[in-house]
N, C-alpha and C positions, 0 to 999 in steps of 0.2 A: 768586405762589402757585404757577404750574406749574412754576417753579424749586424750589421746596421737596419739591413733590410727587416729582419723580425722586429726590431723596435718601433718600425711604421706602423699606423694604425690599419692602413689598407696595403696588402700586398698584391702583387700580380705576377702571373707566372712569366708573363713578356720580360721580364728581366732577367730571368735565367734560362729563358729558351728562344733569345732574340735570332739564333742561327739554328735552330732545330726546327724541323716541320711539326706542327701540332696536327693531333688527331681531332676529327670532327667532336668527338666524346670532351677532348679540352678544350676546342672552343667553345662550346656550348656552356661548358663548366666555367670558363671564364667570363664570358656575357652575363650568366647568372650572376657570379659575384659582382661583376659591374653593375648590375641592376641593384641588388641588394646594398652597394656600398652608396650609389647614389640615392637611395631612399635615407638610408642612415645619414647622410650627411646634411641633406636638406630638409630644412623644417617645412620647405613650401610642399612637400610633398602630402602634406596631411590635408592640405587643399585640394589638390590633384585628386587624392584617393576618396575624399569626400564624394566629389564630383562625379568620380568612376563609378562609384555604388548609386548614386541619386538618378544621374540621367538614365542608365538603363532601366531602372525601376520606375520611373516616369515615363519610358518609352513603352515599357509593357503594359502600364495602365491605359497608355493612349493606343495601344495596338498600332504602333509605327508599321508603315511598309517597308518593304526590303531596302530600297532606295534610300530611304531615312535612316534606318538603320546602318547602313553603309558609310553614309556621311558623318553619323555622330561616331562611330567606331573609328573613321579615319582621323576625325578632329581631335578625338581623346588621345590618340596614337601619336600624332603630331607634336601636341602639346607636351606629353611625357616625353618624346624624344627630343624636343627643343630643351626643356629643363634638364634634361641628360647630358646634351652638349654643353651646356651653360655649366653645369656642375664639374664636368670634365676641365674645361677651359679654368674654372675658379682651383680647381685641385693643381693642374698643370701650374699656373700661375704662382701659387703657393710654393712649389717646388722649387722654383726659378729664382723668386726672390721673397723674403720676408720684409723687406723694406718699400717705402712708397715708391711708386713709378709711374710715372704720368701715362706711358704706353700701356701697362699693364691695367691701369686703371681705366682707360678708354676702351680696352678690349674687353673688359669686364661688363662696361657699361653697354656696349654693342650686344655682347651677347645676353644680357639681362634685356635688352631692348627686343632682340629677336624672340624671347619668350614672351614679353608682352604682347609683340604682333601675333604671333600665332593664337595666343590666349584670346584676344580680343577678335580675331577671325573666328574662332571656334565658338565664340560666345554669340558671337550674330548669327553663324549657321545655326546654333542651338536655339536661339530665339525665333529664328524663321520657322524652323521644323516644329516646334512645340506651339509657337502661335497658331500655327495653320491647324495643326490637329486638336487644339482647342475649340477652333472655330468649327472644323469638320463635325466635331463630338458634340458640339452645342454648348459649352462651356463658356463662351464670352458672348455678352451680348445679347 
């Protein structure tokens, strides 16, 4: 089995340490590896990374207050976490079957819908924050 795992593009220590306790260092190492794998696996991260850079730059320009920053950071974090859950479900579904399966397809659609839902919510929050900041700064009307 270990030889088969080395051929897989993404490896996880969980396969080899299911019954052993992992140290905190190992847990963080696994988590950062998972973050990296998720970014490599999904092309949509290019869009997320673009907004993760542009939103704070605009926030700095508009001198947002602490509450607005907290809301934006929370929105960004939730969208990225939702995308990671979606990627995890996609990866697991590929491991379960390579064939067409209505249940797997439905599950993937639901996970994608969850990403869409939090993305729309985050966009609305960002729009409200930035519109109010533009109005406060006198950039609109």
